[in-house]
N, C-alpha and C positions, 0 to 999 in steps of 0.2 A: 504494500500500500504506500502511495506517495502522499505526503502532506504538503499542501500549498496554502499559505495564508491561514493556518489553523484548521483547514478542512482537509480530510483525507479522501483520496480517490482510489477505488479498487480497480478501475480501468482507466488510468490517466492518459493512455494513448488516444482515447477518443476526444480529448481536449484539443487535439490538433485540428479537428473540424471547425473549431471556432475561427481559425484563420480564414476560412472560406466565407465568413459572413460579409466582408466588404465586397467580395465578388458577387455574392447573391444580391447585395444592395444595388450594385451597378446594373445587373441583369434586370431587376425589377423596375429600375428607374428608366431603362432604355425606352425611347419613344419611336415608333415607326415613322418613315419619311412622310412629310406633309403632303396631302393630295394636291393635284393640279387644279387651279380655279378656272372655270369656264363660265362666261355669262350666258344665261339662258333667259329670254324674255318672260317665259312662263313662270319664272320663280316669283315674279311680283305678285302672283295670285296667292302665294303662301305667306306673304308678309303678315305679321300679327298673330300667326298660329303658334301654339306651344306644344312641344312633344313631351308627353308625360313619361316616356320611357327613354329619356336622354341618357347617354353614357359619357362619363368624364373622359377626356382625352389624355389625362395624366394622373398617375396614382399619387394621392396626397402623402406628404412626408411622414405624417403621424401614423398613417396606416402601414407604411413601410417599416417604421420603427416597431410597431406592434408585431408585425410578422417576424422581424429580426429577433425580438425578445422571445417569441414562441419557439423559433428554431434554436436559439441559445439555451432555452430551458430544456428542450429535448436532448441536446448534446450533453449538458451538464448532468441531467438525470440518468442518461445511459452510462455516464462515466462513473456512477456509483459513489456519489459524495456522502461523507459521513462527518457529522459534527462530533467534537470531543474525541478525536481518534487517539488510541493508545500509542504513545510514542515508542519507537523501537529502542529500548534502553540498553539492550545487550546484543552483541553480534552473535551470529550462529543460526544455523538452520537445521540442526540435527535433532535427535530425539529430546523430548522435554519431560522431566519427571516432576510431578506436582506432589509434594510430600506434606501431609497434614499431621500435626500432633494428634488431632482427633480425640481430645480428652474432654471431660466435663468443663474444664476451665474456659473453653471456647464456646460452650453451648449458648450462653446469653447473647453472644455476638455472631452466632452461626449464620443468620440470614445475610449479614454484611459480608462475612467471609465467603459465602456461596456466591454472592454477587460479584465479588472480586475475582473468584475463580472462574466464573463464567466469562468475565471480561478477558482473562488470560487465555481461555479456550478460544475465544473469538480471534484474538491476536495470533495464536498458534495456528488456527485454521486458515487464516489468510496467508500465513507464511508457509503453509504446507508441511508443518512439523507434526510428527506423530507424538502422542501424549500417553503417559501412564500415570496411575495414581498409586500411592502407598500411604498407609496410616501407621504411625508409630505405636498406637495402642494395639494393633493387630497386624503386624508386618507379614506380608505374603509376597512371593515373587511377582513383580509387575508384568503387565502385558501392554506393549505399546500399540496403540490404535489411533485412528483419526480423531481429531478434536470433536467432530460432529457426533461421533459415536458416544464419546464420554459426556457430551452435553446432555444427551438423553438419559444418562445414568446419574446425573449430578444430584437429582432429588433423593436418590437412594443412599447417599452418604450421610451418616448421622454420627454425632459424638458418642463416645463410649463413656460409661460412668466410672472410669478409673484413669489414673495417670500412667504415662509410659514408664515401664520398669527397666532396671538394668538388663534383664533378660530380653526385653523387647528391643532395646538399643543394640545389644550384641547380635541378636538375630538379624536386624536390619543391616548392620554393618557387614555381616557375612553375605547377605544377598547382594548388596551394592558391589562388593569386591568381585563378584562373579559376573557382573554385567559389563556391557560395552560402554563407551563414552556417551555422556549425556549431560545436559544442563538441568539445574534443579531450581524450582520455585518452592520454598519452604514456608508454609502457612503455620506460624507458631501461635500457641495459645498463651504466650507471654509468661509461662512459668518454667523454671529450670527443673531439670531432673537428672538423676545420675546416668551417665553414659551419653549425654548430649554432645560433648566435645568429640567423642569417638565417632559418632554419627556424622558430625560436621566434617571431620577430617576425611572420612570415607567418601562423602559426597564431593568434596573439593578435589579429590584425586581423579574424579570422573569428568569434571567440567565446572562451569561457573555456577555459583550459588547466590540466589537472591532470597531475602527473608521478608515476608509480609506479616506484620504484627500490629495488633490494635494498641492504641495508647490507653485504653480504658483499664481501670484497676480491677483485679480479680478479688472477689469476696468469697469467704467460706465460713460456715458455722460449725462449731464443734458439738459433740453430743452433750445434751443437757445433763446436769448433775443435780441431785436432790439432797439437801441437808438442812436440818433445822426448819422444816416446813417451807423452804424457799427453793425455787428452781433457779439455778444459775446457768446463764447462757453466755457463750464466748464466741465472738466474731473476729475473724482475722482478715487482713488485706495484704496484698503482695507488696505494694509500693507505699512507703510513708508519704503523706501529702498534707493538704490543708485539713482543717477541721471539717468533719462530716457527720451527719446524723443518719442512722440506719434504723429502720423499723423491722421488728421481728414479729412474725405472726404465729400464734399458737393455733394449729389446725387440728380439728377433731370432728366428732359427730354429736349432733344435738340429740335430745331424747327421742326424736322421731327417726334417728338413723341417718340424717342428711349431713353432708359435709359442710362444715361452717368454720369461720375464723372465731375461735372461742375467746381469745384475748390478744392484746398487742403490747409489746414492750419496745422501748426506744433506747438505743445505745449511741453514745457520742464518741466519735474518734476525735482526739485532740490533735493539734499539729504535730506531725511526726510519729503518731501512734500507728502501730501495725496490728495490735491486738487489744481488744476491750472486752469487758464483761458487764453484764447487767443482771439484776435479780427480778424474779417474777413470783409474787406470792399469790397462790390460788387455793381455793377450798378443795378438799379431797375429792368431792364429787366431780368438780370440773377438771381437776388434774387427771382423774382416771379416764376421762374421755379423750384426752389429747393423744393424737397419733403421730404428731411430728411438729417441728418448728421450721420456719422458712424465712429467708430474707426477702422483704418486699422489693419488687422490681427486678429480681434476679431469677433467671430461668435456667438453673443448672443443678446437677446432682449435688455439687458441693455446697450450694446455698440452702440445702434441705438436710435436716437431721431427723431421722426416724426415732420413734420412742417405742421401747418394748415394755416389759413389766417393771422396769426400773423406777418409773415415776408412780407406779400404782402400788403404793404401800399396802401390804395385806393387813387385814384386821384379824387379830388373834385374840380369842377369849381364853383366859387362864383361870382354871378352877382347881382348887386343891385346899387341903387343910393348912391354913397359914399359921405361922407363929412369929408375929412381928414384935415380940417383946425385945426391948433394947439389949443388944449384944447377941441375940440369937437369930439374926437375919440369915446367917449362913446355913442354919438348920431348916429354914423354910423350904418346903418341897418345890416351890416355884422360883426360888431365888436365882438359880443358874439358868433356868429357862428365860426369865426376864432379862438377865444380862446378855444372853445370846441373841434374843430377838429384838430388844429395844432399839438398836440402831437401824433396823430394816423393816419394822412392822409397827402398826398401831395396836397397842395392847388394851384389852377390855377386861374389867373385873366384874364379878357378880356370879350369881347362880345360873344354872342352865335355863330356868324359866325366864330369867332376866336378859340373858345374852342372845337367846335364839331369835327374838323379834328384831334384833339388830342385824341378823343374817351375816355373821362374821365368816371369813374365809376358812378359818381353822379354829377348832376348839381343842384345848389341851387339858386332859384330866390327869392329875398327879396323884397316884395311889388312892384312887376312889374306886371302891370295889362294887358296891351295890347301888343301883339306880332304881327309882320307883317307876311304875308303869307310866305315870303321868310325865316322867322325864324321858323314858326310853322311847315312847312312840314319836313325839315330835323330833327327838334327836335322830332317830332313824329316817324320818321324812327329810330332815335337813341334809343328812349324808346322801340320801338317794338323789337329791337335787344337785349334788356336786360338792358338798362340804367334805372337809378332811378332819377326822377325829384322831388325835394322837394321845395315846395312853402310856403312862409310866407305871411300872410295877412298884411294889413296896410291901412292907409288912402286912398291910391290910389285905391286899390282893392275895398274898401268899397264905394268909390264915383263913381266907374265905372259901366258899364252895363255888365261886363264880367260874363257869366254863369248865367244870370238872368232868361231868358225865356227858352232857350235850354241849355243843359249842354255843356260847352266848352270842346273841345277835350283835353285841357291841364289842366282841373280841375277835381277832383274826384267827385264833387257833384255840384248841382245848389245852388246859393246863393240868399239870400234875399237882397233887396236894403237897403242901409244905413248901419246898423250894430246895435249892442246891447252894451249898456254901462250903467254904474251907473249914474242915473239921466237923461238918454236919452229918445228917443221916446219909445224904448222898455226897459223900466227902470228896473234895478235891485235894490232891496232895499239895498243890500250890496254886496261886492265882493264875488265871488264864489270860492270854493276850488275844487280840483280835485277828481273825483270818482275813486275807485280802478279799476285797469286795468283788463279786461276780459281775460280768458284763451286763447282766440283766438288772442289776441293782441301781437305784437312783444315786447311790453313793459311789458308783464305779468311777475310778480316776482319782479319788481322794487319797492322799498320802497317810499311811498309818504311823502314828508316833510310837516310838519304842516304849514309852513310859505308861501307856494306857493298859490297865489290867482290871480284871473283874474277879471279885471275891465271892459274890453271891448273886443269884438270879432265880426267877421262876422258870420252870422247865416246861417246854411244850410237849404234849402227848404225841407219840408217833401217829401219823395219819397219811393216807395216800396223797393229800393235797399239801402236806407240810413243806415238802421240798420247794414247790413253786411259790410258796408264800414267804420264804426266808429271804430277806434282803440284806442281812448282816449276821455273821456267825462268829463264834469263838474259834480258837485254833484247833479245838478238838471236834469241831463240827456242830456244837450245840447252838441252836438259834439264839441270837442276841436281839434282833429286830425282825418282826414279822409284819406282813401286810396282806390285806385282802380288799378286793373291790366290792362295793355295794352300790348298785345302780351306777350313777355318774360320780360317786364319791369313793372315799377310801377310809379304812380303819387301820391304824398303825399302832403296834405295841412294842415299846422298849421293855425288855425282860429284866431291866435293872431299874433302880430308883433314879429320880431326877436330881438327887443329891449325891454327895461323895460317900454315902454310907455303904453302898454295895460295890462301887467301882470308882475308878479315877477318871472315867470318861467325861463327866460334867466339868472336870477341872481343865480339860484339854481344849485346844483350838479345833480339834476334830469335831467335838460336840457342836460348836458354833456352825461349822460347815455343814454338818448333817442336818441341823435344824433349819438352816437357810435353804438347803436343797428340798426339804420337805415343805416348809412353811412359805418361804419366799422363793418361789420357783425361779425367779431371776432377780437377784438382789439389786438394790439401788446402785451399788458400786459395780463397776465393770469387772467381771470375773477375769482371773488370770488364765493363761493358756493351760497351765497344769490343772486348774480346776475343771476344765472341760476335756481334758485328755481322755481318749478312749470313747467319748460319746459321739454319736452321729446326729447331725442336724439337717433337717430337710427344709429346703427353701419353700416358703409359702408365697411371697410376693417379692418381685425383684424390680430394681429401679433402672431406668435408662439414663442417658446422659443429660436429659433435660430435668430429671428428678421425678418423672412420672412413674407411678407404681403400676405393675401389671401382674397377672397370675404367672407363677413360676412354671406352670405346665409340668413337663416330665424331667426337669432338671434333677440330676442325682444329688444325694445327700453329701455333706462334707464333714470332715473330722472336726471335733470341737476345738482342738488346738489350732488347726488351720484357720478356723473362723476368727481367732484372735490375732494370730501372728502372720498368716500368709497374705501376700499382696492380692488385691482384687484383680479379677480378670474374667475371661469367659467362663471358667469353671467355678468362680467364686464371685458372682456379681453382688453389688450392694443390695440390701433388702432385708426382709424379715424372715428369720429362720426359726424352726420349731424342733423341740425334742420333748416328746410326750406332751405335758401341759405347760412347758416352758417356752418362752418367746425371747429371741435375741435379735437385736437390730444391728446389722453390719452396715455402718455408714461410710460414706466416701471419705470424709474428713474426720479423722480420729482425734481423740484428746492428745495433746502434745504435739500434733503436726503443725508445721509452719509452711507459709507460702513464700517461696524464693523467686524473685523476678528473674527472667532470662536476660542475660547479657551476652553481647555478640562481639567478636573481634572487629577491629577497625576495617579489616579487609572485606568484610561481608556487608553489602549494602542492605539497610533495613528500611522498609517502606511501610506506610500505613495501609489500612484496608479501604480507605475512602477513595473510591474510583468514580469519576464522572462517567455515567453510562454513555456509551457510544450511541448516537442517534442517526440512523440512515435517513437522508432527506431526498432520496431519489423519487419516491412516490409523490412527495409534495411538489417537486419541480415538474414532473410529468403531468400532474394534475393542473399545475399553473399553465403549462403549455396547452393543454386541452381547453382551458378556460379562455386563454388568449386567442386561440383559433376560433372558438365560438364567437367571441367578440368581433373577430375579423369578418366572420360570415355576416353578422348583423350590419357591420359598417359597410361592407361591400354591397349588401342589399339596399341599404339606405342611399348610398351614393348612386346606385343604378336606378333609383326610383321604384324598386320592387318591394320595399319593406311593407308599404301600405297599399300595394297593388291589389286589384280585384282578382288577379290570376290565382287560381287555386294552388298551383304548385309553389308559387312564391309565398303564399300564406302558410303552406305546410312547412316550408324550409324555415321561415321566420319563427313559426311556433315551436319547432324542434329546438332551435337555437335558444329561444327564451326559456324553454323548459330546462335545458342544460344549465343555464345561468341561475335560474331560480330554484334548482333542485336543492332541498334542504340537506345540510350536513347531518350525518348520523349523530344522535345524541348519546352521551355517555350513559351506560347502564348502571354503573356502580354509584352508590350514594357517596356524596362528598363527606368529609369529616364534619363540616358544619351541619349537614343534614342529619348525620348520625347523632351528633351532640344534641341537636334540637329534639330529635325523636326520644332520646334517653331522658332529657329533662321533662318533656311533656308526659312521659310514662311514669316517672318516679316522684314528681312533686306531689301527686295525689294517687290514691288507689284507682286503677283504671281496669275495667273489664275489657277483654279483647276477644275478637273473633277472627277465624281464618278466612282469608280471601279465597273463594272457590273458582272465580272466573265467571260465574253466573251472576249477571248484574242484578236481576230481580232478587235472587236468593241473598246476595250480599247486602242489599238494601234492607231486607227483612231481618238479617242478622244484626245489622247496625241498629235498627229500630228495636229489636228485642233486647239487646244489651243496654240501650238507652232506657227502655221501660224498666228493666231489672235494676238499673242504677237509680232511677227515680224511686222505686219501691224501697230500696235499701236506704236512700237518703231520708225518706219520710218515716220509716219504721224502726230503724236501727241507728247506732252511733257511727256507722260507716257512711261516709260522704264521698261516693265515687265521682271522678271526673267524667268527661265525655268518653264514650267507648272508643277503642282503637282498632283499626283494621290492621291485621298483621300479615305480612308477606313472609312465608316460611323461608324463602330463599335469601332475603336481604335483612330482615328485621331481627333484632335481639329479643328473645322470648323471656329472659330472666326477670324482666320488669313487671310481669303480669302474674297475679296469683292464680287466675283461671283463664282457660282458653276454650272458647266454644268453637267446635269444628263440625259444621253440617256436612253431611255426606251426599254427593251427587254421583250418579253412575259414570259420568264422563269427565270428572275433574282429574287433572294430571297428577301423577305420582311425584312427590317431592324428590329432590336430588339426594344423593348420599350425604352431602354436607348438611342439608336441612335435617336429615334424620339424626345426624350427630348432635345438632342443636336440640332437637326434640327429646332425645334420650337424656341429654344433660339436664334439660328442663324437668323431665319426670323424676330424675334421681335427686334433684335439688329441692324437691318439695312442691313443684307445680302440679296442677290438675288440668287434665284435658277432658272436656265433656263431648264425647262423640254422639252425634244425633243423626240416625239414619232417616228420620222423618217419615217412616213407613209404618208406624204403629207396631213395629216388631212382628210383622206378619210372617216372616221366615225365621224368627228367633236368631237373627244374625247369621243365618246359613246361606248357602250358595243359591238357594231358590229365589232370592230377591236380588235385583240388580244393585240396590244400595248395600245389601248384605255382602255381596261378592266384592264390591268396591271397598267396603270397610275391612274385610279380610286382607285385601291386597294392600291397603294403606297401612294397616296396623302390623303387618308381618315383620318389618324391620325394627319395630319399637320394642323396648325392654319393658314389657308389660307383665306383671306378676299374675299368678293364677287368679281367676275370677269366679264369682258365684252370684246368683240372684240376691239382690239386696235383702238381708234378713230383717225381720221385724224389730230386732233389738239393736240394729246398727245405729251408730251415733247420728247418722243423717236423719233419722226419724225424730230426733229431739234436739238438734243443735240450737234452734231458735223456736220453731213451732213443733208441736207434737203431731206427727204425720204418719199415716199408714198407706196413703196413695200418693203417686207422684205424676199427675197428669200434665200434659201440655195441650197442644191442639188435639192430640189423641189421648186415650184413657188407659192404654196398656200399663200394667203394673210391673212388667218385667224390666227392671233396671239392674244392671250388672256393675258390681264394685269389686275391689280386691277381696279375695277370699280370707276368711278368718283363719288364724293359726290353728293347727290341729289340737293343741292343748287348751283351747279356750273352753272354760267351764263356767257354769252358772252358779253364782254364790247362793246358797240356800236363803230363801226369803227375798231374793232380788228378782225383779221381772226381766232382767236382761243380763247377758254375759259381759265380761270385760273384753271388748273387741277393739280392733283397730287402734293400736297404739301409735297414732300418727294419721296422716291424710292419705286416703286412697288416691293413687296417681291417676287413675282413669275412672270415669263413670260412662257407661254405655247404655243408650236407650234409643227408642224410636218414636218418641211422643211429640216431636216438633215443638220443643219448648220456646224457641225464639219467636214463633208465630203467636204463641199465647202471651209472651211478655211484650210484644212489639207495641209501641205507641207512636202517634204522630208527634210533630213538633209542639202542638198545643196540649199534649198529654192524653188525648183521646185514643182508645184502642184502634189499632191499625186493621186488624183482621177479625172477623166474627168467629166466636168460639161457641159451639153448641147452640142451644135455643133457650131463650128466656132466662129464668132464674137459674136453672141447672147449668146453663152455659157460663153465666157469670160466676157461679160457685166453682166451676171447673177452672176458670181463669184465676180465681183467687187462690185455689190450691196450687196452681202452677206457679204463681208468684211466691207463695210460701215455700214451695220446693226450691225455687231459685234463691230465696233468702237463706234457707238452711244450707244450701250448697256453698254459697259464698262464705257464710259464717263457719262452716266446716273447714274450708281452706284456710281461713284466717286464724282459727282457734284450735284446730286439730282435735284432740280427744278431750277437750275441756269439759264437755258435757258428759263424758264417761266417768268423771271423778266420782268416787263414792260420797263426797261431801254434798253432792246434789241429790242423793237418793231420797232423803225425806221429802224434799219439795216435789220431786218427780212422782213419788208414790202418792202424795197428796193430790196432785193434778190428775193422776190416773184413777183416783178414787179407791186406792188399796190401802 
């Protein structure tokens, strides 16, 4: 490409044709020889007559100039002019390697990097250079192909959620050493990593190297820590700079299960600071809902830190015979348990009847032998729902008859009478030590101290199930800790006391680790590699380079030690990992990590990512040439007197020329930023009901009138004061602003695009409600026998809709504002479908309804044509007739009440399902 005057030309040789313009000018200006004049007497008879079709004997200069400009525009257009051409910075026409760091650090600026790469591909394509791609995060031998081929694959390049490792750098250097000569464009993520210098040396040995790197600073957030009821968050930046404020969002789920920002914290970087911390104090209920923290405005895996069980302190109820007299605290059966669990759990005191209503995660019974039936039954129910009961033996259990003949429901095994002790009836010659933990034990991987010994214990009766219930044993094989599953919960028995009376186990650090693994399945403090050694962790959800979580699919499990120490990579992506009931968050940026900015030798040119996009203007010039030629046609017709001639051919030519001149330019389809902002402000200033544009003008008018009528009803009868209804285009408009979306179904309405379905699914998952109205009185029960039903099935197929059921009589929609049993619109069918109730929904004795729908149903489907029943004119009068006489007006009233209930259900959720309203509801129902 040749650059002339700041404009590039892909075919500069065509510009030579411009030299022919003066010759063309002379040819057009040439005048034929003047005719000979002869006097003819009869000419006098023609004096005074005018020829309406006279022709000029010479072309006007301005018309010649117009034609010259048209020809010049054609020549320039065919020469391929380009504005903002990329200058040829480096010599060479051989192969070109585009190397990307490809890490999370570049994810926030990935669009700008992609745009810069596309500009380089255009430059390489014009130069006829072959191109290959490599990423440092996943180095593979490159394949050199044409730039046009790589341009089609550019969208498939995505950042990885890890940094290049020394192994990656060594692998890439090996690949480069085996390749032929080439030049390199290195797109850096602005962070240094081990092995980068070796990669640079290998690339420079093959040819010239240019680096493209953004000047924007890289931010990362370390895993949150919890101590003294305060969550501490630490943010790092790569380059020290001016003072800067950073917002940190606490992300989690609300009671309805929808993703929300639950809290916000602000951290302030001082001048020159590269790391700052801030504290966030949250109540336990809110803290337990947090799934992660993120830096506002940053879209990268390093700007997000996931939360596992570490912030969710377990509630543990301790029950035992206390002896708190001064000086005897060490003899209390709960003293060592309290010391072991206090740093990582919230402890609850009280009796069984007092602590069960609090629904603790764990209940610990220290040497409590006998429980009454009033205590046993609710305790078993609590265990069956997922609770863990931990029991410690002692003199009382050893002397009791509990679990001797038949296995007690609250014991994991049967016990022998008495017990075993040094010098006792079942004598040991000496204290026993602990045997290594088996790989099926939750204690597997813990180190056994040499000084732990056991002098007495209660002994388990031999039983066919005993072997599988032992999770810790003594060196002679005697069970020390046994466990059994009950429903979703567990019962664990330590066969020794919780004091140092029978063993030295409570005095050791092993006791603390054992209690943490049982009680706090993932402690608040990050475990060490040796704590997880020998365990296998299965990935549940993994993170991509942008910080988006997705299902792990069939990824294999990883060793617990690798989960702590190994570098992230394709086999160990960041995300949430599970081991039994434990959860561990493997984050991109770990505690203690630092961000080191990349520095480059003076011999390597470093450029920014800001590239002015090249703009071909050939089309504009050729369009200008056509316009000038059309003007030339009109001018020629005017000069010849044919522009306004009665001749039909002349009129046709003039009409075509005018049509070309007056042809409107195509209007932009995309909404401008100002229009989007205006739409967002109009939709969020007040509550606004929305309806989907179907393309049927009459139906859309009815939908608008229906939403207007429902808004008026809400305004006069409730505290909700909606604004004017909004027409929503699923392809272009944002849906998150509207609490409810009315979607009437027509057989011929077009199916939305895949991008629109992404927005619709996000809308449903974030708490929005779509009212599908087939308007056919449900004659086919939404089956394929109805055209509207078939269209509904087609439209709803890509949506993430939960299982549905006909609206039950005790659904919250029947009592959100009005007490209803029918839900008519213009039609009277009662078949309305909502999200199905959970399988375990039960009716409380004495209550007329079950506890259903803990949240808002995402869809309501019916065929009663509600918009027609709600529709009103501008003056408030009903738009369409409903039924006949009083019964028709009663039907319209019930339709309005259903609309009120629907909107109040969206805005208040399960508010009316609260038991606090039961007395008032029963009184209204006459019960």
